[in-house]
MARTILUM-298277 format. One record per residue: residue number from 1; residue in one letter; x, y, z of N, C-alpha, C in turn. Coordinates in steps of 0.1 Angstrom, whole numbers, plus 5000, padded with zeros to 4 digits. Layout:
BEGIN
ATOM  NUM  a  X  Y  Z  X  Y  Z  X  Y  Z $
...
This chain:
BEGIN
ATOM  1  m  1318  6443  6736  1302  6440  6738  1296  6453  6731 $
ATOM  2  t  1281  6447  6723  1274  6459  6720  1266  6467  6731 $
ATOM  3  k  1260  6479  6727  1251  6485  6734  1242  6476  6742 $
ATOM  4  d  1235  6469  6732  1224  6462  6740  1228  6449  6749 $
ATOM  5  q  1241  6444  6746  1245  6435  6755  1252  6440  6768 $
ATOM  6  i  1257  6454  6767  1260  6460  6780  1247  6465  6788 $
ATOM  7  k  1236  6466  6782  1225  6471  6790  1219  6458  6797 $
ATOM  8  i  1221  6444  6787  1215  6434  6796  1225  6429  6807 $
ATOM  9  k  1237  6431  6805  1246  6429  6815  1242  6438  6829 $
ATOM  10  i  1243  6452  6827  1235  6462  6835  1226  6458  6842 $
ATOM  11  d  1214  6450  6837  1203  6446  6844  1206  6436  6854 $
ATOM  12  e  1213  6425  6849  1221  6412  6857  1226  6418  6867 $
ATOM  13  i  1238  6430  6868  1243  6432  6879  1233  6442  6890 $
ATOM  14  n  1224  6449  6886  1216  6455  6894  1206  6445  6901 $
ATOM  15  k  1201  6435  6895  1195  6423  6904  1203  6416  6914 $
ATOM  16  k  1218  6413  6908  1228  6409  6920  1231  6418  6929 $
ATOM  17  l  1230  6431  6927  1234  6439  6935  1221  6441  6947 $
ATOM  18  k  1208  6441  6942  1196  6439  6952  1198  6428  6961 $
ATOM  19  i  1201  6416  6959  1204  6404  6966  1215  6407  6976 $
ATOM  20  l  1227  6412  6971  1238  6415  6978  1234  6425  6989 $
ATOM  21  g  1228  6434  6983  1223  6446  6994  1212  6441  7006 $
ATOM  22  e  1206  6433  7000  1199  6423  7013  1207  6418  7023 $
ATOM  23  e  1216  6412  7017  1225  6402  7026  1235  6411  7037 $
ATOM  24  g  1237  6424  7030  1244  6432  7039  1256  6437  7027 $
ATOM  25  k  1261  6452  7028  1270  6455  7017  1283  6453  7021 $
ATOM  26  d  1288  6440  7018  1301  6438  7016  1311  6441  7007 $
ATOM  27  s  1321  6437  7006  1330  6440  6995  1329  6434  6983 $
ATOM  28  n  1319  6425  6981  1314  6419  6968  1302  6426  6961 $
ATOM  29  y  1296  6437  6973  1288  6442  6964  1291  6456  6960 $
ATOM  30  f  1307  6463  6966  1311  6473  6962  1317  6469  6948 $
ATOM  31  r  1322  6458  6948  1330  6451  6933  1318  6452  6925 $
ATOM  32  e  1306  6447  6926  1299  6444  6914  1292  6462  6913 $
ATOM  33  l  1294  6470  6923  1290  6484  6921  1299  6489  6910 $
ATOM  34  s  1310  6487  6913  1321  6494  6907  1319  6491  6889 $
ATOM  35  t  1315  6475  6888  1319  6471  6876  1303  6477  6870 $
ATOM  36  l  1295  6478  6878  1281  6483  6869  1286  6497  6866 $
ATOM  37  a  1294  6504  6873  1299  6522  6868  1308  6519  6855 $
ATOM  38  l  1312  6510  6856  1325  6509  6842  1315  6507  6831 $
ATOM  39  l  1300  6498  6832  1296  6494  6824  1286  6506  6818 $
ATOM  40  q  1284  6514  6829  1277  6528  6827  1285  6539  6816 $
ATOM  41  i  1297  6538  6822  1304  6546  6815  1306  6542  6799 $
ATOM  42  e  1307  6531  6797  1309  6524  6782  1298  6530  6774 $
ATOM  43  i  1285  6529  6782  1273  6534  6773  1269  6551  6775 $
ATOM  44  d  1279  6556  6779  1278  6571  6783  1267  6578  6796 $
ATOM  45  e  1263  6566  6804  1257  6571  6819  1261  6576  6826 $
ATOM  46  f  1271  6587  6822  1281  6594  6831  1276  6595  6845 $
ATOM  47  a  1264  6599  6847  1259  6606  6861  1254  6593  6870 $
ATOM  48  n  1249  6587  6862  1249  6573  6869  1261  6565  6876 $
ATOM  49  a  1270  6564  6865  1283  6558  6868  1290  6566  6880 $
ATOM  50  e  1288  6581  6879  1297  6587  6889  1293  6589  6902 $
ATOM  51  s  1277  6588  6902  1268  6586  6915  1273  6571  6923 $
ATOM  52  n  1274  6562  6915  1278  6549  6922  1291  6547  6926 $
ATOM  53  l  1299  6556  6917  1316  6554  6920  1317  6562  6934 $
ATOM  54  k  1309  6572  6936  1309  6581  6947  1308  6573  6962 $
ATOM  55  i  1297  6561  6957  1294  6555  6969  1302  6545  6972 $
ATOM  56  c  1308  6538  6959  1320  6533  6964  1333  6537  6972 $
ATOM  57  l  1334  6551  6965  1347  6558  6973  1343  6559  6990 $
ATOM  58  q  1330  6564  6992  1328  6567  7006  1330  6553  7015 $
ATOM  59  h  1327  6541  7009  1329  6528  7013  1343  6527  7017 $
ATOM  60  f  1353  6529  7009  1367  6525  7008  1372  6534  7018 $
ATOM  61  e  1367  6547  7020  1373  6557  7028  1370  6551  7044 $
ATOM  62  i  1356  6548  7045  1352  6541  7058  1359  6529  7062 $
ATOM  63  q  1363  6520  7052  1371  6510  7054  1385  6512  7054 $
ATOM  64  k  1390  6523  7052  1406  6528  7054  1412  6520  7042 $
ATOM  65  d  1407  6515  7031  1412  6508  7018  1417  6516  7011 $
ATOM  66  r  1427  6519  7010  1435  6528  7001  1435  6524  6986 $
ATOM  67  l  1437  6512  6986  1438  6505  6972  1423  6508  6967 $
ATOM  68  g  1414  6505  6969  1404  6506  6967  1398  6521  6964 $
ATOM  69  k  1402  6530  6971  1403  6544  6968  1409  6548  6954 $
ATOM  70  a  1420  6546  6951  1426  6543  6941  1423  6540  6930 $
ATOM  71  a  1417  6527  6931  1409  6522  6918  1398  6530  6915 $
ATOM  72  v  1390  6535  6924  1378  6545  6921  1382  6557  6916 $
ATOM  73  y  1393  6561  6919  1400  6574  6915  1402  6571  6900 $
ATOM  74  g  1408  6560  6896  1415  6559  6885  1401  6556  6870 $
ATOM  75  i  1388  6549  6879  1380  6547  6869  1372  6562  6869 $
ATOM  76  l  1370  6571  6879  1365  6584  6876  1376  6592  6866 $
ATOM  77  g  1388  6589  6865  1395  6597  6858  1391  6593  6840 $
ATOM  78  v  1388  6580  6842  1385  6574  6829  1370  6580  6824 $
ATOM  79  l  1361  6581  6834  1347  6588  6833  1350  6602  6828 $
ATOM  80  k  1358  6611  6835  1359  6622  6834  1362  6627  6820 $
ATOM  81  f  1373  6615  6815  1381  6618  6802  1370  6616  6790 $
ATOM  82  k  1361  6605  6794  1351  6601  6782  1338  6614  6784 $
ATOM  83  s  1340  6620  6793  1328  6630  6793  1334  6642  6791 $
ATOM  84  r  1349  6642  6784  1355  6656  6779  1356  6666  6793 $
ATOM  85  d  1356  6661  6804  1363  6670  6814  1378  6666  6819 $
ATOM  86  y  1385  6672  6810  1396  6667  6812  1406  6674  6822 $
ATOM  87  q  1403  6683  6829  1409  6690  6841  1406  6682  6851 $
ATOM  88  a  1391  6676  6853  1388  6669  6864  1395  6656  6863 $
ATOM  89  s  1394  6649  6850  1403  6636  6846  1415  6635  6853 $
ATOM  90  s  1424  6644  6850  1437  6644  6851  1438  6647  6869 $
ATOM  91  e  1430  6654  6873  1432  6655  6889  1427  6643  6895 $
ATOM  92  y  1416  6633  6892  1416  6620  6895  1425  6610  6895 $
ATOM  93  y  1430  6613  6882  1443  6601  6879  1456  6606  6887 $
ATOM  94  n  1460  6617  6891  1467  6623  6900  1467  6617  6913 $
ATOM  95  q  1453  6618  6919  1448  6612  6932  1452  6598  6931 $
ATOM  96  a  1449  6591  6921  1452  6577  6920  1467  6574  6922 $
ATOM  97  y  1474  6581  6912  1488  6582  6913  1496  6580  6927 $
ATOM  98  e  1488  6593  6934  1497  6593  6948  1496  6583  6956 $
ATOM  99  i  1484  6577  6958  1484  6565  6964  1491  6552  6960 $
ATOM  100  y  1491  6550  6947  1498  6542  6942  1513  6541  6944 $
ATOM  101  k  1519  6554  6944  1532  6556  6946  1537  6552  6959 $
ATOM  102  e  1528  6559  6970  1530  6555  6983  1531  6540  6986 $
ATOM  103  l  1523  6534  6979  1520  6518  6982  1529  6511  6971 $
ATOM  104  n  1538  6514  6966  1546  6508  6956  1540  6499  6947 $
ATOM  105  q  1532  6504  6940  1521  6495  6931  1527  6502  6916 $
ATOM  106  y  1538  6499  6910  1542  6506  6901  1535  6506  6889 $
ATOM  107  k  1528  6490  6886  1520  6490  6874  1507  6502  6872 $
ATOM  108  e  1502  6505  6883  1492  6509  6885  1498  6525  6884 $
ATOM  109  e  1509  6530  6892  1513  6540  6887  1515  6546  6874 $
ATOM  110  i  1520  6537  6865  1521  6538  6851  1508  6541  6845 $
ATOM  111  v  1500  6532  6847  1486  6534  6842  1482  6551  6844 $
ATOM  112  s  1484  6553  6858  1479  6567  6862  1484  6576  6856 $
ATOM  113  l  1498  6577  6856  1505  6586  6845  1502  6590  6834 $
ATOM  114  i  1500  6579  6827  1495  6577  6812  1479  6584  6811 $
ATOM  115  g  1471  6581  6818  1458  6585  6818  1460  6599  6821 $
ATOM  116  m  1468  6605  6830  1470  6620  6834  1475  6627  6823 $
ATOM  117  g  1486  6620  6816  1491  6629  6807  1482  6630  6796 $
ATOM  118  n  1474  6623  6792  1465  6622  6783  1455  6631  6782 $
ATOM  119  a  1449  6632  6793  1442  6642  6799  1448  6657  6798 $
ATOM  120  l  1459  6658  6802  1464  6670  6802  1469  6675  6788 $
ATOM  121  i  1467  6666  6779  1471  6668  6764  1458  6673  6758 $
ATOM  122  k  1447  6668  6763  1432  6671  6757  1431  6684  6763 $
ATOM  123  f  1438  6689  6775  1432  6700  6784  1444  6711  6778 $
ATOM  124  e  1452  6709  6767  1460  6716  6762  1471  6725  6772 $
ATOM  125  k  1473  6713  6780  1485  6718  6793  1496  6706  6788 $
ATOM  126  l  1504  6715  6775  1514  6704  6769  1528  6706  6778 $
ATOM  127  d  1529  6714  6786  1542  6711  6792  1542  6707  6805 $
ATOM  128  e  1529  6706  6810  1524  6696  6822  1527  6685  6816 $
ATOM  129  a  1518  6682  6809  1517  6666  6801  1532  6662  6796 $
ATOM  130  c  1539  6668  6790  1553  6666  6791  1562  6661  6802 $
ATOM  131  d  1559  6668  6816  1568  6666  6828  1561  6652  6830 $
ATOM  132  v  1547  6650  6827  1540  6636  6834  1545  6625  6826 $
ATOM  133  f  1549  6627  6813  1551  6617  6803  1566  6612  6806 $
ATOM  134  l  1574  6622  6808  1588  6620  6812  1592  6612  6822 $
ATOM  135  e  1581  6617  6835  1583  6609  6848  1577  6595  6846 $
ATOM  136  c  1570  6590  6838  1563  6578  6834  1576  6571  6826 $
ATOM  137  s  1581  6579  6817  1590  6571  6805  1603  6564  6815 $
ATOM  138  e  1607  6576  6828  1616  6570  6835  1612  6557  6841 $
ATOM  139  l  1600  6559  6849  1593  6545  6856  1593  6534  6846 $
ATOM  140  c  1590  6535  6836  1590  6522  6826  1601  6518  6822 $
ATOM  141  s  1614  6526  6821  1624  6521  6819  1632  6515  6832 $
ATOM  142  d  1631  6523  6840  1634  6516  6855  1628  6501  6857 $
ATOM  143  k  1618  6498  6852  1608  6487  6854  1609  6479  6841 $
ATOM  144  n  1617  6481  6833  1616  6474  6820  1603  6473  6811 $
ATOM  145  d  1594  6480  6816  1585  6480  6807  1583  6488  6794 $
ATOM  146  i  1586  6479  6785  1587  6487  6770  1576  6490  6765 $
ATOM  147  y  1561  6483  6766  1552  6487  6757  1549  6502  6763 $
ATOM  148  n  1548  6504  6780  1544  6517  6783  1553  6525  6780 $
ATOM  149  l  1565  6523  6781  1574  6532  6776  1574  6537  6759 $
ATOM  150  l  1567  6530  6752  1567  6533  6738  1554  6543  6739 $
ATOM  151  d  1544  6538  6745  1531  6548  6749  1533  6560  6752 $
ATOM  152  c  1546  6563  6762  1550  6575  6768  1559  6585  6757 $
ATOM  153  l  1568  6575  6749  1575  6583  6741  1568  6588  6729 $
ATOM  154  g  1557  6578  6723  1547  6583  6713  1540  6595  6717 $
ATOM  155  n  1534  6597  6730  1529  6612  6738  1539  6622  6737 $
ATOM  156  l  1550  6619  6741  1562  6629  6740  1565  6635  6725 $
ATOM  157  i  1566  6626  6715  1568  6629  6703  1555  6640  6697 $
ATOM  158  h  1544  6636  6700  1532  6643  6697  1536  6657  6703 $
ATOM  159  i  1535  6655  6715  1537  6670  6722  1549  6678  6714 $
ATOM  160  h  1560  6672  6712  1568  6682  6709  1569  6686  6693 $
ATOM  161  e  1562  6677  6687  1562  6678  6674  1549  6690  6672 $
ATOM  162  t  1539  6690  6679  1531  6703  6681  1536  6714  6685 $
ATOM  163  q  1547  6715  6691  1557  6726  6696  1567  6728  6685 $
ATOM  164  e  1567  6719  6677  1575  6722  6666  1591  6721  6672 $
ATOM  165  n  1596  6715  6681  1606  6712  6689  1616  6701  6678 $
ATOM  166  w  1618  6700  6668  1625  6692  6661  1637  6683  6664 $
ATOM  167  d  1645  6689  6670  1656  6682  6678  1652  6673  6687 $
ATOM  168  v  1644  6675  6698  1638  6670  6707  1631  6656  6701 $
ATOM  169  v  1625  6657  6690  1615  6648  6683  1625  6638  6680 $
ATOM  170  k  1636  6641  6672  1644  6634  6667  1651  6622  6679 $
ATOM  171  e  1655  6631  6691  1661  6622  6699  1648  6613  6705 $
ATOM  172  l  1639  6617  6705  1628  6608  6711  1626  6595  6703 $
ATOM  173  y  1625  6596  6686  1623  6586  6676  1634  6580  6677 $
ATOM  174  k  1648  6583  6684  1661  6575  6683  1660  6564  6697 $
ATOM  175  k  1652  6570  6708  1647  6562  6719  1638  6551  6715 $
ATOM  176  t  1628  6556  6707  1617  6548  6703  1620  6534  6694 $
ATOM  177  l  1633  6539  6688  1640  6529  6681  1647  6520  6688 $
ATOM  178  e  1654  6521  6698  1659  6514  6709  1647  6503  6711 $
ATOM  179  a  1636  6511  6718  1628  6502  6723  1618  6490  6715 $
ATOM  180  f  1622  6496  6702  1613  6486  6694  1627  6475  6688 $
ATOM  181  e  1638  6479  6691  1648  6469  6687  1649  6459  6699 $
ATOM  182  k  1646  6464  6712  1644  6454  6725  1632  6445  6721 $
ATOM  183  m  1622  6450  6716  1612  6441  6715  1610  6432  6702 $
ATOM  184  k  1620  6436  6692  1621  6428  6679  1607  6432  6672 $
ATOM  185  d  1604  6444  6674  1592  6449  6666  1599  6455  6652 $
ATOM  186  f  1601  6447  6643  1607  6452  6631  1596  6460  6624 $
ATOM  187  k  1584  6461  6621  1573  6472  6615  1579  6484  6623 $
ATOM  188  g  1578  6485  6637  1579  6494  6646  1594  6500  6640 $
ATOM  189  i  1605  6493  6641  1617  6498  6638  1620  6505  6623 $
ATOM  190  i  1612  6496  6612  1611  6504  6596  1604  6518  6598 $
ATOM  191  v  1593  6517  6604  1587  6533  6605  1593  6540  6611 $
ATOM  192  t  1600  6537  6621  1607  6547  6628  1617  6553  6620 $
ATOM  193  y  1626  6546  6613  1637  6551  6607  1632  6559  6594 $
ATOM  194  f  1621  6556  6587  1612  6564  6579  1611  6576  6585 $
ATOM  195  n  1604  6577  6600  1603  6589  6605  1613  6598  6605 $
ATOM  196  l  1623  6593  6610  1638  6600  6613  1641  6606  6601 $
ATOM  197  g  1636  6599  6589  1644  6603  6576  1634  6614  6570 $
ATOM  198  i  1622  6613  6574  1611  6624  6570  1616  6637  6578 $
ATOM  199  l  1619  6637  6591  1623  6647  6597  1635  6655  6592 $
ATOM  200  e  1644  6645  6589  1657  6650  6581  1653  6658  6569 $
ATOM  201  k  1643  6653  6560  1641  6659  6549  1633  6672  6552 $
ATOM  202  k  1626  6671  6560  1617  6684  6563  1628  6698  6566 $
ATOM  203  e  1639  6692  6570  1652  6703  6575  1662  6705  6565 $
ATOM  204  n  1657  6698  6552  1667  6699  6538  1676  6690  6543 $
ATOM  205  n  1682  6681  6549  1693  6673  6552  1692  6660  6544 $
ATOM  206  s  1695  6662  6532  1690  6654  6523  1696  6640  6523 $
ATOM  207  q  1710  6641  6528  1719  6629  6529  1716  6622  6544 $
ATOM  208  n  1712  6629  6550  1709  6623  6563  1696  6616  6561 $
ATOM  209  a  1689  6621  6556  1675  6617  6551  1678  6603  6544 $
ATOM  210  l  1685  6605  6533  1689  6589  6525  1695  6578  6533 $
ATOM  211  y  1703  6582  6545  1710  6573  6552  1696  6566  6561 $
ATOM  212  y  1689  6573  6567  1675  6563  6575  1667  6561  6564 $
ATOM  213  f  1663  6563  6552  1654  6558  6544  1660  6545  6540 $
ATOM  214  e  1675  6543  6536  1684  6532  6532  1680  6521  6547 $
ATOM  215  k  1685  6525  6561  1683  6517  6569  1670  6511  6569 $
ATOM  216  g  1657  6519  6570  1643  6515  6572  1642  6502  6559 $
ATOM  217  t  1645  6508  6546  1644  6500  6533  1653  6488  6535 $
ATOM  218  q  1663  6488  6539  1670  6473  6544  1666  6465  6554 $
ATOM  219  r  1658  6470  6566  1651  6462  6572  1639  6456  6566 $
ATOM  220  a  1631  6465  6560  1619  6460  6553  1622  6448  6544 $
ATOM  221  k  1635  6452  6537  1637  6439  6529  1640  6429  6535 $
ATOM  222  q  1649  6426  6546  1652  6417  6557  1639  6411  6560 $
ATOM  223  s  1626  6418  6564  1615  6415  6570  1604  6411  6560 $
ATOM  224  n  1608  6413  6545  1597  6410  6535  1584  6417  6535 $
ATOM  225  y  1585  6430  6541  1575  6436  6541  1575  6446  6527 $
ATOM  226  s  1567  6438  6518  1566  6444  6503  1564  6460  6503 $
ATOM  227  e  1550  6462  6512  1546  6478  6510  1556  6487  6515 $
ATOM  228  l  1566  6483  6528  1569  6493  6532  1586  6493  6523 $
ATOM  229  i  1587  6483  6517  1601  6480  6508  1596  6491  6497 $
ATOM  230  i  1580  6491  6491  1581  6500  6480  1579  6515  6488 $
ATOM  231  k  1577  6519  6497  1577  6531  6504  1591  6534  6507 $
ATOM  232  g  1596  6527  6511  1612  6531  6515  1621  6532  6498 $
ATOM  233  l  1617  6524  6491  1625  6529  6476  1620  6542  6473 $
ATOM  234  s  1605  6545  6474  1605  6559  6468  1610  6571  6475 $
ATOM  235  y  1610  6568  6492  1618  6577  6499  1633  6578  6496 $
ATOM  236  i  1637  6566  6491  1652  6568  6485  1653  6574  6473 $
ATOM  237  g  1644  6574  6465  1645  6579  6453  1642  6595  6451 $
ATOM  238  e  1634  6600  6461  1631  6612  6465  1646  6619  6470 $
ATOM  239  a  1652  6614  6479  1663  6620  6484  1676  6621  6476 $
ATOM  240  l  1676  6607  6469  1688  6608  6454  1683  6618  6447 $
ATOM  241  f  1671  6622  6441  1668  6633  6434  1675  6646  6440 $
ATOM  242  y  1670  6651  6452  1675  6660  6456  1691  6664  6458 $
ATOM  243  l  1696  6650  6457  1711  6652  6458  1718  6651  6444 $
ATOM  244  g  1708  6653  6434  1714  6654  6421  1718  6640  6413 $
ATOM  245  n  1712  6625  6422  1721  6614  6416  1707  6610  6410 $
ATOM  246  i  1706  6615  6397  1691  6613  6391  1690  6595  6386 $
ATOM  247  k  1700  6593  6382  1699  6579  6375  1700  6569  6387 $
ATOM  248  s  1703  6567  6398  1700  6562  6409  1687  6562  6414 $
ATOM  249  a  1680  6577  6416  1668  6579  6422  1658  6571  6411 $
ATOM  250  k  1660  6575  6397  1653  6563  6388  1652  6551  6389 $
ATOM  251  d  1664  6545  6392  1669  6531  6393  1660  6524  6408 $
ATOM  252  n  1660  6533  6417  1650  6530  6430  1638  6533  6427 $
ATOM  253  y  1629  6540  6420  1616  6542  6416  1611  6530  6408 $
ATOM  254  l  1619  6524  6400  1619  6513  6391  1616  6501  6397 $
ATOM  255  e  1629  6500  6408  1626  6488  6415  1613  6490  6424 $
ATOM  256  a  1608  6501  6429  1597  6503  6436  1585  6498  6429 $
ATOM  257  l  1586  6502  6413  1571  6499  6405  1576  6483  6405 $
ATOM  258  y  1585  6479  6402  1583  6465  6399  1579  6456  6411 $
ATOM  259  i  1583  6459  6420  1576  6454  6435  1561  6456  6434 $
ATOM  260  a  1557  6470  6432  1541  6472  6434  1532  6465  6422 $
ATOM  261  n  1539  6463  6411  1534  6455  6398  1533  6441  6406 $
ATOM  262  k  1542  6436  6412  1541  6424  6413  1534  6418  6425 $
ATOM  263  i  1529  6427  6434  1519  6426  6447  1505  6435  6440 $
ATOM  264  n  1505  6439  6430  1493  6449  6425  1488  6458  6434 $
ATOM  265  v  1497  6468  6438  1495  6477  6445  1490  6488  6438 $
ATOM  266  k  1478  6494  6433  1474  6498  6423  1478  6515  6425 $
ATOM  267  n  1473  6522  6437  1481  6534  6442  1492  6538  6440 $
ATOM  268  a  1501  6531  6444  1516  6531  6443  1522  6530  6427 $
ATOM  269  i  1515  6521  6420  1518  6518  6406  1515  6532  6399 $
ATOM  270  i  1506  6539  6401  1499  6552  6394  1510  6563  6398 $
ATOM  271  q  1510  6566  6412  1521  6574  6419  1535  6572  6412 $
ATOM  272  i  1540  6560  6411  1556  6559  6408  1555  6564  6391 $
ATOM  273  k  1546  6558  6386  1548  6560  6372  1545  6578  6369 $
ATOM  274  v  1537  6582  6377  1537  6598  6375  1551  6604  6379 $
ATOM  275  i  1557  6599  6389  1569  6604  6391  1580  6600  6381 $
ATOM  276  l  1578  6590  6373  1586  6586  6364  1584  6593  6350 $
ATOM  277  n  1573  6598  6350  1567  6603  6337  1578  6620  6339 $
ATOM  278  s  1578  6626  6353  1587  6638  6355  1601  6633  6351 $
ATOM  279  f  1604  6626  6352  1616  6621  6347  1621  6620  6334 $
ATOM  280  g  1609  6624  6326  1610  6624  6311  1609  6610  6305 $
ATOM  281  l  1603  6598  6312  1600  6588  6306  1584  6585  6304 $
ATOM  282  n  1580  6581  6288  1571  6580  6285  1565  6564  6292 $
ATOM  283  e  1554  6561  6290  1545  6546  6290  1557  6535  6286 $
ATOM  284  r  1561  6536  6272  1566  6526  6266  1582  6525  6269 $
ATOM  285  q  1587  6538  6274  1599  6537  6281  1602  6530  6294 $
ATOM  286  i  1592  6534  6300  1591  6528  6317  1588  6513  6316 $
ATOM  287  e  1582  6508  6307  1579  6491  6304  1594  6487  6300 $
ATOM  288  k  1599  6494  6291  1612  6489  6284  1625  6487  6298 $
ATOM  289  e  1623  6498  6306  1634  6499  6317  1630  6486  6328 $
ATOM  290  l  1616  6490  6330  1610  6478  6338  1617  6466  6333 $
ATOM  291  s  1614  6461  6319  1617  6449  6315  1632  6444  6319 $
ATOM  292  e  1641  6456  6313  1654  6453  6316  1659  6450  6331 $
ATOM  293  f  1652  6459  6338  1655  6457  6354  1650  6445  6358 $
ATOM  294  e  1637  6440  6355  1634  6425  6358  1643  6416  6355 $
ATOM  295  n  1649  6413  6342  1659  6407  6335  1672  6406  6343 $
ATOM  296  n  1677  6418  6345  1687  6420  6355  1686  6413  6370 $
ATOM  297  s  1674  6415  6376  1672  6408  6387  1672  6395  6386 $
ATOM  298  i  1664  6391  6375  1666  6375  6376  1679  6367  6374 $
ATOM  299  n  1691  6375  6364  1702  6371  6361  1713  6375  6375 $
ATOM  300  a  1705  6382  6382  1715  6386  6395  1719  6377  6402 $
């Protein structure tokens, strides 16, 4: 919804709350009040939202409704995150998590842990965030929640990349690869192979980098992702160049250029031609080699 649409919805809920309040403040009233608070958070009316949520919290405490309390703590976690009070956000998410854990509400536990971890990252408490996401990853694995597992792994990768723990990052990418395989997310698989290759390249392990780049490119070809094929062939070309296999490197760049021309990816065409120029090929020689490559492909 746009800001104006949210304001119209807020007016509607306020009218409904007035009627419900006159009839008696039952569970319907507080459900509407918490919805109002969520909408107020969306348009950055944090003080009004917090005030309404505290009223909801008092109600659920009187009613001894622990699930209601946990839900409000979660919304307060969202509010404090959006208002950039990351310490308070992590504390509210933690309060929600503790209740959900006691009540065996595992889906809500996962959401609370992810919220807490994200707040701790913003609060620059990376070690604490790491512990939270590891706990969340275990829970996601136990419950076979692949989507949230990937979210946790992505955050763990971010933390360890920031701390430059490259061996840990590699292991996390391998776990991510397993998750993408389970989901049959071919794009995720391809990009993860490329990321593993980039990490190996960063450590000057060109042979290992080549292995991952080739695996990713092979999957890109199987899935017919043209732009990822171009990227993969360029990665392979670079790795082969550093391994001293200049002819194979050039052939991979030519194949990438052939595909880039075919689907008219202008930036890739320019970049690959610049690289081929550095191999000593001028424009005429590139066109000649490209023509030969095309003929060989047709006849293959």
